[in-house]
N, C-alpha and C positions, 0 to 999 in steps of 0.2 A: 705213127713214127712222131710227123712234124712238133708232137708236143714234147714228148722228150727229148729231142734236140733242143729245143727250145727253153726245158729246163735244163739243160748239162750249159747251156749259153749262159741261162741266165746266171749257174752256179759259179760257175768261172768270170765273169762278169764279179758278180757281191766276192767273190774271192781276191779279184782284186782291188778291186778298188779296196779291203779290210788291211792289205798288202800297202798299198799305198798309204795309210791315214798310222797304219804303221810306220812304217818310216816318217811319215811327218811328227809326229807322237819320240822317234826316237830323239833322231833331231832338236826338236823343241826343247826335251832332258837335256842333252848334253850341254844346251845352250845356257840349261837351269842352272843347274850343277861347276856349272864354269862362274854364272856372277854367284852365287852362291858360294864355293869359294875365294873368288874377290869381295868379298864381299867381307867373308874369317878373317882375310886376310889382313884388311883395312880396320878391323874393328882389336885384333892385334896387338897391331900393330901404334891403332888410337890409345889403347889398355896402357901400351908398355912407356907410352909417353906419359900418359898420367900418371902411371907407377913411378915413373923420374919426375915429375911435376911436383906429384904431392912428398915425396921423400924429402927436401929440406924447409920445406913447409913445418912436416911430420916433429923434424928434429926441433926445428925452432920453435915450436908448440911445446916439448918435448923438457927443454930448458928451459923453459918462464915457464910451467909449474914446479918445477923442480926447483926454480929461486925465490918461490911466493916462501 
């Protein structure tokens, strides 16, 4: 009777450990998702700034090419 009880206790402990690890993974995934969201917003903002900065240069280059 002792061995089945030990097996049940070890099984419960294993499931508890898996539950704790699952919660840690869940919190890390949420943190990673926030970081990815922040990075993608920064990249979008940088791309928009680059487009705005390149527009006058592109129009000036087009005018220069037409003048030749």
